[in-house]
All heavy atoms as an XYZ file, in Angstrom:
711
protein
N       4.813      4.886     10.108
C       4.138      3.996      9.124
C       3.368      2.942      9.900
O       3.862      2.460     10.874
C       5.375      3.363      8.342
C       4.869      2.362      7.390
S       6.145      1.563      6.414
C       7.603      2.429      6.796
N       2.193      2.707      9.398
C       1.362      1.696     10.009
C       0.677      0.802      8.946
O       0.800      1.058      7.756
C       0.305      2.332     10.912
C      -0.606      3.274     10.193
O      -1.169      2.823      9.177
N      -0.817      4.479     10.598
N       0.117     -0.309      9.468
C      -0.440     -1.279      8.498
C      -1.551     -0.692      7.631
O      -1.630     -1.075      6.439
C      -1.044     -2.438      9.408
C      -0.038     -3.322      9.972
O       1.159     -3.246      9.575
O      -0.355     -4.119     10.873
N      -2.317      0.225      8.166
C      -3.389      0.847      7.356
C      -2.803      1.566      6.214
O      -3.280      1.430      5.024
C      -4.186      1.761      8.218
C      -5.438      2.415      7.534
C      -6.406      1.344      7.069
C      -6.072      3.416      8.483
N      -1.764      2.316      6.406
C      -1.084      3.102      5.373
C      -0.538      2.135      4.349
O      -0.607      2.374      3.091
C       0.049      3.967      5.885
C      -0.465      5.125      6.732
C       0.639      5.800      7.538
O       1.669      5.195      7.844
N       0.442      7.078      7.814
N       0.111      1.128      4.782
C       0.679      0.043      3.816
C      -0.454     -0.540      3.027
O      -0.415     -0.736      1.828
C       1.547     -0.941      4.539
C       2.722     -0.244      5.137
C       1.973     -2.097      3.652
C       3.551     -1.061      6.084
N      -1.573     -0.995      3.690
C      -2.655     -1.608      3.021
C      -3.270     -0.621      1.997
O      -3.573     -1.044      0.831
C      -3.675     -2.051      4.001
C      -3.285     -3.282      4.830
O      -2.311     -3.918      4.446
O      -3.973     -3.530      5.866
N      -3.405      0.577      2.326
C      -3.946      1.557      1.338
C      -2.956      1.726      0.161
O      -3.399      1.767     -1.002
C      -4.245      2.937      1.911
C      -5.489      2.913      2.904
C      -5.783      4.026      3.579
C      -6.263      1.812      3.068
C      -6.956      4.162      4.368
C      -7.470      1.869      3.899
C      -7.711      3.067      4.532
O      -8.845      3.134      5.342
N      -1.705      1.905      0.537
C      -0.748      2.024     -0.547
C      -0.758      0.804     -1.496
O      -0.752      0.996     -2.713
C       0.670      2.111      0.026
C       1.826      1.923     -1.010
C       2.017      2.905     -1.949
C       2.596      0.840     -0.949
C       3.001      2.658     -2.893
C       3.575      0.598     -1.817
C       3.713      1.478     -2.887
N      -0.787     -0.357     -0.951
C      -0.798     -1.585     -1.786
C      -2.059     -1.685     -2.604
O      -2.000     -2.012     -3.798
C      -0.692     -2.854     -0.925
C       0.611     -2.982     -0.137
S       2.080     -3.102     -1.170
C       1.876     -4.716     -1.828
N      -3.171     -1.259     -2.118
C      -4.457     -1.284     -2.870
C      -4.406     -0.279     -4.053
O      -4.795     -0.593     -5.136
C      -5.627     -1.059     -1.922
N      -3.943      0.943     -3.732
C      -3.865      1.977     -4.780
C      -2.778      1.570     -5.826
O      -3.103      1.645     -7.009
C      -3.529      3.371     -4.214
C      -3.287      4.397     -5.341
C      -4.638      3.872     -3.284
N      -1.728      0.962     -5.404
C      -0.751      0.599     -6.342
C      -1.210     -0.567     -7.247
O      -0.916     -0.649     -8.403
C       0.521      0.091     -5.541
N      -2.052     -1.413     -6.730
C      -2.638     -2.541     -7.523
C      -3.670     -1.971     -8.435
O      -3.740     -2.418     -9.621
C      -3.227     -3.563     -6.531
O      -2.162     -4.107     -5.701
C      -3.880     -4.727     -7.303
N      -4.583     -1.169     -7.965
C      -5.693     -0.585     -8.789
C      -5.230      0.562     -9.672
O      -5.927      0.788    -10.648
C      -6.832     -0.042     -7.934
C      -7.545     -1.133     -7.106
O      -7.586     -2.284     -7.616
N      -7.939     -0.865     -5.872
N      -4.183      1.195     -9.332
C      -3.721      2.434    -10.022
C      -4.899      3.483    -10.035
O      -5.000      4.116    -11.131
C      -3.058      2.095    -11.361
C      -1.830      1.391    -11.326
C      -1.374      1.044    -12.776
C      -0.727      2.046    -10.564
N      -5.554      3.491     -8.971
C      -6.709      4.449     -8.897
C      -7.167      4.616     -7.436
O      -7.378      3.625     -6.646
C      -7.921      3.902     -9.640
O      -9.055      4.582     -9.410
N      -7.152      5.902     -6.995
C      -7.598      6.267     -5.627
C      -9.081      6.031     -5.578
O      -9.606      5.528     -4.665
C      -7.235      7.660     -5.358
C      -5.850      7.863     -4.928
C      -4.827      7.868     -5.855
C      -5.471      8.072     -3.574
C      -3.482      8.019     -5.402
C      -4.118      8.204     -3.213
C      -3.166      8.191     -4.138
N      -9.867      6.363     -6.628
C     -11.311      6.216     -6.740
C     -11.716      4.786     -6.602
O     -12.578      4.413     -5.756
C     -11.892      6.865     -7.944
O     -11.512      8.185     -7.947
C     -13.393      6.800     -8.021
N     -11.098      3.939     -7.399
C     -11.457      2.529     -7.422
C     -11.120      1.910     -6.013
O     -11.954      1.125     -5.509
C     -10.787      1.821     -8.506
C     -11.069      0.320     -8.579
C     -10.428     -0.397     -9.726
C     -10.859     -1.844     -9.823
N     -10.123     -2.591    -10.832
N      -9.942      2.316     -5.434
C      -9.632      1.751     -4.167
C     -10.644      2.194     -3.065
O     -10.949      1.490     -2.218
C      -8.196      2.188     -3.861
O      -7.256      1.742     -4.819
C      -7.743      1.764     -2.466
N     -11.035      3.504     -3.145
C     -11.935      3.946     -2.132
C     -13.291      3.235     -2.208
O     -13.901      2.853     -1.195
C     -12.114      5.482     -2.259
O     -12.873      5.822     -3.333
N     -13.732      2.916     -3.394
C     -14.947      2.128     -3.640
C     -14.770      0.663     -3.173
O     -15.690      0.201     -2.517
C     -15.357      2.205     -5.015
C     -15.796      3.565     -5.556
C     -15.913      3.705     -7.076
O     -15.630      2.692     -7.818
O     -16.353      4.721     -7.523
N     -13.718      0.148     -3.477
C     -13.461     -1.240     -3.090
C     -13.263     -1.493     -1.579
O     -13.800     -2.383     -1.084
C     -12.070     -1.651     -3.808
C     -11.684     -3.066     -3.578
C     -10.316     -3.259     -4.394
O     -10.379     -3.524     -5.575
O      -9.292     -3.195     -3.634
N     -12.709     -0.495     -0.897
C     -12.474     -0.562      0.555
C     -13.551      0.137      1.357
O     -13.537      0.111      2.644
C     -11.097      0.029      0.901
C      -9.869     -0.630      0.301
C      -8.610      0.006      0.630
C      -9.807     -2.105      0.652
N     -14.530      0.774      0.764
C     -15.552      1.565      1.395
C     -14.998      2.564      2.332
O     -15.430      2.814      3.478
C     -16.444      0.615      2.189
C     -17.161     -0.466      1.324
C     -16.655     -1.748      1.331
C     -18.158     -0.151      0.450
C     -17.222     -2.779      0.521
C     -18.788     -1.177     -0.352
C     -18.283     -2.359     -0.340
N     -13.944      3.336      1.790
C     -13.381      4.438      2.588
C     -13.304      5.568      1.604
O     -13.165      5.495      0.433
C     -11.900      3.973      2.911
C     -11.169      5.117      3.602
C     -11.896      2.715      3.733
N     -13.466      6.826      2.207
C     -13.423      7.990      1.355
C     -12.175      8.202      0.636
O     -11.093      7.798      1.080
C     -13.774      9.207      2.175
O     -12.737      9.581      3.042
N     -12.235      8.771     -0.546
C     -11.042      9.037     -1.336
C     -10.117      9.938     -0.558
O      -8.848      9.715     -0.480
C     -11.478      9.819     -2.614
C     -10.410     10.112     -3.565
N      -9.499     11.108     -3.366
C     -10.192      9.606     -4.769
C      -8.673     11.070     -4.421
N      -9.039     10.254     -5.251
N     -10.635     10.939      0.188
C      -9.758     11.759      0.939
C      -9.067     11.151      2.051
O      -7.872     11.424      2.451
C     -10.613     13.044      1.522
O     -11.570     12.603      2.367
N      -9.790     10.096      2.746
C      -9.052      9.369      3.805
C      -7.873      8.573      3.207
O      -6.810      8.500      3.905
C     -10.114      8.508      4.508
N      -8.059      7.929      2.172
C      -6.969      7.182      1.513
C      -5.826      8.149      1.053
O      -4.628      7.886      1.399
C      -7.441      6.368      0.270
C      -8.403      5.236      0.802
C      -6.348      5.818     -0.532
C      -9.092      4.465     -0.325
N      -6.214      9.290      0.464
C      -5.139     10.249      0.030
C      -4.512     10.706      1.225
O      -3.189     10.896      1.104
C      -5.894     11.327     -0.738
O      -4.895     12.235     -1.229
N      -5.080     11.010      2.346
C      -4.413     11.494      3.539
C      -3.451     10.514      4.191
O      -2.276     10.854      4.452
C      -5.494     11.839      4.560
C      -4.974     12.648      5.678
C      -6.091     13.258      6.684
N      -7.250     12.403      6.859
C      -8.435     12.532      6.198
N      -8.642     13.460      5.401
N      -9.489     11.723      6.456
N      -3.753      9.242      4.170
C      -2.954      8.230      4.731
C      -1.722      7.940      3.688
O      -0.586      7.812      4.245
C      -3.650      6.857      4.772
C      -4.651      6.903      5.909
C      -4.122      6.962      7.203
O      -3.037      6.542      7.594
N      -4.784      7.725      8.139
N      -1.937      8.013      2.423
C      -0.847      7.950      1.465
C       0.091      9.157      1.602
O       1.301      8.997      1.623
C      -1.320      7.887      0.052
C      -2.160      6.546     -0.245
C      -0.232      7.918     -1.047
C      -1.414      5.252     -0.140
N      -0.415     10.364      1.780
C       0.380     11.484      1.976
C       1.285     11.445      3.239
O       2.484     11.789      3.247
C      -0.407     12.751      2.038
O      -1.022     13.075      0.770
N       0.698     10.887      4.324
C       1.456     10.753      5.505
C       2.575      9.719      5.335
O       3.696      9.915      5.856
C       0.553     10.293      6.685
C      -0.340     11.459      7.135
C      -1.417     10.935      8.123
O      -1.486      9.707      8.550
N      -2.142     11.883      8.676
N       2.207      8.617      4.621
C       3.239      7.624      4.333
C       4.390      8.225      3.453
O       5.558      7.972      3.693
C       2.598      6.422      3.666
C       3.549      5.224      3.261
C       4.223      4.647      4.521
C       2.740      4.157      2.509
N       4.060      8.967      2.422
C       5.095      9.540      1.632
C       5.964     10.505      2.482
O       7.190     10.625      2.250
C       4.401     10.418      0.492
C       3.797      9.461     -0.546
C       2.971     10.277     -1.625
O       2.404     11.345     -1.310
O       2.960      9.737     -2.749
N       5.314     11.276      3.285
C       6.062     12.185      4.234
C       7.079     11.445      5.029
O       8.246     11.803      5.246
C       5.159     12.980      5.042
C       5.759     14.052      5.854
C       4.699     14.766      6.826
C       4.702     16.241      6.422
N       3.872     16.965      7.221
N       6.604     10.346      5.740
C       7.430      9.575      6.505
C       8.586      8.908      5.736
O       9.813      8.797      6.244
C       6.663      8.464      7.244
C       7.428      7.718      8.265
C       6.595      6.780      9.074
O       5.491      7.007      9.271
O       7.265      5.823      9.615
N       8.294      8.444      4.446
C       9.339      7.792      3.667
C      10.279      8.800      3.017
O      11.227      8.395      2.508
C       8.678      6.837      2.707
C       7.938      5.679      3.267
C       7.158      4.937      2.181
C       8.830      4.778      3.993
N       9.764     10.013      2.874
C      10.607     11.078      2.271
C      10.565     11.055      0.803
O      11.610     11.475      0.188
N       9.588     10.491      0.224
C       9.461     10.407     -1.283
C       8.053     10.309     -1.767
O       7.130      9.983     -1.008
C      10.250      9.231     -1.818
S       9.600      7.591     -1.283
N       7.807     10.647     -3.044
C       6.555     10.468     -3.567
C       6.348      9.022     -4.084
O       7.289      8.467     -4.702
C       6.316     11.417     -4.769
C       6.161     12.837     -4.363
C       4.771     13.027     -3.728
C       4.597     14.523     -3.361
N       3.469     14.594     -2.502
N       5.259      8.426     -3.796
C       5.019      6.993     -4.223
C       4.192      6.934     -5.502
O       4.339      5.884     -6.218
C       4.253      6.263     -3.111
C       4.997      6.233     -1.761
C       4.094      5.682     -0.656
C       6.232      5.372     -1.934
N       3.415      8.004     -5.840
C       2.605      7.956     -6.969
C       2.822      9.315     -7.759
O       2.998     10.377     -7.146
C       1.147      7.852     -6.612
C       0.796      6.587     -5.975
C       0.672      6.499     -4.599
C       0.550      5.471     -6.730
C       0.292      5.316     -3.993
C       0.216      4.265     -6.104
C       0.134      4.180     -4.769
N       2.688      9.173     -9.028
C       2.485     10.425     -9.937
C       0.934     10.421    -10.170
O       0.396      9.471    -10.643
C       3.141     10.261    -11.204
C       4.610     10.725    -11.164
C       5.275     10.697    -12.534
N       5.595      9.330    -12.996
C       6.604      8.605    -12.569
N       7.425      9.078    -11.719
N       6.712      7.384    -13.087
N       0.271     11.539     -9.822
C      -1.091     11.709     -9.924
C      -1.555     12.832    -10.811
O      -0.935     13.893    -10.782
C      -1.765     11.956     -8.527
C      -1.246     11.014     -7.466
C      -1.781     11.425     -6.178
N      -0.717     11.040     -5.218
C      -0.807     11.153     -3.911
N      -1.935     11.677     -3.358
N       0.120     10.788     -3.102
N      -2.494     12.619    -11.733
C      -3.126     13.698    -12.404
C      -4.627     13.328    -12.559
O      -5.007     12.238    -12.132
C      -2.420     14.052    -13.727
C      -2.474     12.858    -14.673
O      -3.468     12.208    -14.895
N      -1.343     12.659    -15.388
N      -5.365     14.133    -13.180
C      -6.827     13.872    -13.358
C      -7.131     12.605    -14.028
O      -8.219     12.007    -13.765
C      -7.496     15.013    -14.033
C      -7.462     16.250    -13.208
O      -7.360     16.195    -11.934
N      -7.639     17.416    -13.829
N      -6.337     12.237    -14.886
C      -6.669     10.937    -15.739
C      -5.956      9.713    -15.305
O      -6.348      8.615    -15.792
C      -6.401     11.294    -17.213
C      -7.186     12.448    -17.742
C      -6.777     12.808    -19.035
O      -5.732     12.448    -19.665
N      -7.578     13.733    -19.725
N      -4.911      9.825    -14.522
C      -3.976      8.581    -14.392
C      -3.274      8.728    -12.990
O      -2.885      9.737    -12.567
C      -2.986      8.644    -15.453
C      -2.202      7.493    -15.649
C      -1.329      7.567    -16.835
N      -0.436      6.449    -16.871
C      -0.228      5.703    -17.987
N      -0.658      5.992    -19.075
N       0.593      4.602    -17.862
N      -3.064      7.513    -12.468
C      -2.297      7.360    -11.228
C      -1.247      6.346    -11.589
O      -1.651      5.176    -12.038
C      -3.106      6.937    -10.021
O      -4.082      7.935     -9.701
C      -2.264      6.690     -8.821
N       0.000      6.585    -11.318
C       1.009      5.593    -11.586
C       2.129      5.561    -10.498
O       2.230      6.620     -9.849
C       1.640      5.703    -12.961
C       2.322      7.049    -13.230
C       2.743      7.239    -14.616
O       2.494      6.426    -15.482
O       3.387      8.314    -14.844
N       2.738      4.521    -10.299
C       3.798      4.471     -9.248
C       5.014      5.146     -9.788
O       5.361      5.063    -10.980
C       4.173      2.945     -9.042
C       3.254      2.184     -8.209
C       3.510      0.666     -8.288
C       3.254      2.574     -6.729
N       5.673      5.818     -8.880
C       7.073      6.365     -9.166
C       8.072      5.235     -9.082
O       7.643      4.157     -8.585
C       7.368      7.482     -8.098
O       7.452      6.823     -6.810
C       6.370      8.679     -8.129
N       9.277      5.511     -9.377
C      10.343      4.487     -9.278
C      10.421      4.124     -7.756
O      10.503      2.910     -7.408
C      11.619      5.076     -9.721
C      12.783      4.146     -9.746
C      12.646      3.070    -10.860
O      11.923      3.295    -11.892
O      13.184      1.953    -10.646
N      10.324      5.110     -6.828
C      10.421      4.791     -5.418
C       9.155      4.007     -5.082
O       9.245      3.050     -4.232
C      10.511      6.076     -4.607
C      11.658      6.944     -4.810
C      11.569      7.918     -5.962
O      10.600      7.876     -6.766
O      12.247      8.919     -5.955
N       8.042      4.287     -5.517
C       6.776      3.541     -5.328
C       6.918      2.132     -5.782
O       6.487      1.186     -4.959
N       7.578      1.864     -6.855
C       7.747      0.489     -7.224
C       8.610     -0.340     -6.274
O       8.394     -1.433     -6.054
C       8.303      0.399     -8.751
C       7.237      0.724     -9.788
C       7.697      0.329    -11.170
N       8.757      1.334    -11.619
C       8.449      2.474    -12.148
N       7.166      2.880    -12.252
N       9.403      3.282    -12.629
N       9.679      0.412     -5.805
C      10.617     -0.275     -4.880
C       9.849     -0.579     -3.586
O       9.957     -1.786     -3.056
C      11.697      0.643     -4.529
C      12.791      0.874     -5.591
C      13.735      2.020     -5.176
C      13.513     -0.369     -5.878
N       9.016      0.278     -3.042
C       8.252      0.086     -1.888
C       7.159     -1.027     -2.136
O       6.907     -1.863     -1.225
C       7.768      1.291     -1.262
C       8.684      2.021     -0.397
C       9.259      3.255     -0.998
C       9.188      1.596      0.753
C      10.253      3.971     -0.286
C      10.160      2.269      1.459
C      10.705      3.466      0.986
O      11.717      4.113      1.609
N       6.524     -1.047     -3.285
C       5.522     -2.009     -3.596
C       6.160     -3.387     -3.552
O       5.597     -4.340     -2.981
C       4.897     -1.791     -4.993
C       3.828     -2.793     -5.336
C       2.607     -2.596     -4.782
C       4.159     -3.795     -6.133
C       1.571     -3.534     -5.119
C       3.089     -4.725     -6.500
C       1.871     -4.616     -6.017
N       7.362     -3.602     -4.212
C       8.038     -4.845     -4.168
C       8.425     -5.177     -2.729
O       8.202     -6.390     -2.337
C       9.345     -4.817     -4.993
C       9.044     -4.748     -6.432
O       7.899     -4.999     -6.951
O       9.998     -4.337     -7.250
N       8.853     -4.287     -1.942
C       9.319     -4.551     -0.536
C       8.094     -5.057      0.274
O       8.148     -6.047      0.872
C       9.902     -3.377      0.148
C      10.121     -3.417      1.627
C      11.247     -4.412      1.923
C      10.354     -2.069      2.154
N       7.042     -4.282      0.210
C       5.856     -4.610      0.981
C       5.157     -5.952      0.489
O       4.666     -6.665      1.318
C       4.775     -3.501      1.013
C       5.205     -2.270      1.680
C       4.939     -0.982      1.120
C       6.058     -2.246      2.830
C       5.408      0.171      1.824
C       6.448     -1.090      3.499
C       6.181      0.079      2.993
N       5.237     -6.211     -0.810
C       4.757     -7.472     -1.273
C       5.500     -8.655     -0.789
O       4.892     -9.670     -0.304
C       4.770     -7.521     -2.866
O       3.934     -6.566     -3.428
N       6.825     -8.559     -0.739
C       7.664     -9.562     -0.228
C       7.468     -9.775      1.269
O       7.428    -10.857      1.778
C       9.120     -9.304     -0.470
C       9.515     -9.424     -1.983
C      10.951     -8.972     -2.294
C      11.196     -8.960     -3.687
N      12.489     -8.396     -4.034
N       7.372     -8.623      1.988
C       7.142     -8.669      3.461
C       5.834     -9.415      3.747
O       5.876    -10.202      4.606
C       7.091     -7.217      4.016
C       6.650     -7.225      5.423
C       7.422     -7.550      6.513
C       5.381     -6.847      5.703
C       6.975     -7.598      7.786
C       4.877     -6.830      7.069
C       5.753     -7.212      8.130
N       4.750     -9.013      3.072
C       3.461     -9.636      3.362
C       3.470    -11.207      3.091
O       3.002    -11.935      3.950
C       2.323     -8.987      2.582
C       1.962     -7.603      3.180
C       0.778     -7.051      2.520
C       0.411     -5.791      3.244
N      -0.387     -5.913      4.401
N       4.151    -11.590      1.986
C       4.186    -12.977      1.676
C       5.069    -13.730      2.670
O       4.719    -14.812      3.167
C       4.856    -13.152      0.259
N       6.224    -13.127      3.092
C       7.018    -13.714      4.057
C       6.445    -13.778      5.418
O       6.560    -14.790      6.196
C       8.365    -13.004      4.149
C       9.432    -13.678      4.963
C       9.857    -15.074      4.512
O       9.753    -15.343      3.272
O      10.156    -15.959      5.425
N       5.640    -12.810      5.790
C       4.909    -12.779      7.095
C       3.914    -13.912      7.066
O       3.869    -14.655      8.136
C       4.186    -11.424      7.220
C       3.462    -11.341      8.576
C       4.068    -11.059      9.737
C       2.014    -11.540      8.527
C       3.361    -10.994     10.883
C       1.338    -11.488      9.686
C       2.028    -11.243     10.961
N       3.121    -14.145      6.048
C       2.200    -15.210      5.960
C       2.873    -16.540      6.095
O       2.481    -17.416      6.894
C       1.363    -15.134      4.673
C       0.379    -13.906      4.826
C       0.504    -16.444      4.473
C      -0.230    -13.562      3.461
N       4.049    -16.749      5.389
C       4.823    -17.950      5.403
C       5.300    -18.153      6.861
O       5.229    -19.331      7.396
C       5.888    -17.892      4.486
C       6.640    -19.123      4.369
O       6.223    -20.222      4.453
N       8.068    -18.958      4.133
N       5.778    -17.154      7.502
C       6.331    -17.343      8.840
C       5.220    -17.614      9.834
O       5.460    -18.460     10.738
C       7.100    -16.065      9.281
O       8.174    -15.814      8.363
C       7.674    -16.167     10.748
N       4.075    -17.021      9.738
C       2.970    -17.280     10.534
C       2.501    -18.719     10.443
O       2.224    -19.373     11.475
C       1.825    -16.296     10.261
C       0.654    -16.457     11.119
C      -0.372    -15.413     10.846
C      -1.565    -15.553     11.770
N      -2.685    -14.779     11.431
N       2.491    -19.251      9.248
C       2.093    -20.663      9.076
C       3.118    -21.554      9.725
O       2.751    -22.557     10.314
C       1.902    -20.989      7.546
C       0.720    -20.265      6.984
S       0.505    -20.421      5.175
C       1.146    -22.014      4.778
N       4.388    -21.254      9.524
C       5.443    -22.142     10.226
C       5.283    -22.050     11.700
O       5.378    -23.135     12.391
C       6.785    -21.596      9.833
C       7.268    -21.954      8.380
C       8.597    -21.424      8.062
C       8.974    -21.625      6.631
N      10.311    -21.073      6.382
N       5.053    -20.924     12.262
C       4.847    -20.731     13.664
C       3.707    -21.499     14.277
O       3.728    -22.178     15.303
C       4.770    -19.307     14.120
N       2.641    -21.459     13.454
C       1.405    -22.207     13.849
C       1.550    -23.696     13.848
O       1.033    -24.361     14.687
C       0.315    -21.808     12.934
C      -0.245    -20.415     13.203
C      -1.317    -19.889     12.137
O      -1.576    -20.633     11.238
O      -1.876    -18.865     12.349
N       2.414    -24.133     12.906
C       2.672    -25.611     12.874
C       3.598    -26.092     14.027
O       3.454    -27.192     14.454
C       3.334    -26.022     11.517
O       4.638    -25.560     11.469
N       4.426    -25.178     14.516
C       5.253    -25.442     15.708
C       4.350    -25.556     16.955
O       4.457    -26.473     17.738
C       6.352    -24.507     15.804
C       7.350    -24.595     14.695
C       7.056    -24.652     17.169
C       8.336    -23.527     14.626
N       3.498    -24.597     17.111
C       2.677    -24.509     18.358
C       1.373    -25.282     18.214
O       0.796    -25.555     19.312
C       2.442    -23.050     18.618
O       1.610    -22.434     17.599
C       3.720    -22.185     18.963
N       0.952    -25.613     17.023
C      -0.311    -26.219     16.854
C      -0.335    -27.691     16.891
O      -1.070    -28.440     17.136
């Protein structure tokens, strides 16, 4: 798992669209899909239910979305605290 995979996952989960995410990030749909597939393989679960008309988070996807959201918020908070100590 890497930051790029997490960022793509978070963007698709927010947009609920691979197409909108690819346009927003200026990355091909297939590149995003490939990264999400690799993340799903590593985590051992499907993160999205996909069909031609709709993309939605699975139950596992919602759990990981919550985890990564909390992680990113806590990371920013910790970084600000660290900067105030050293700055």
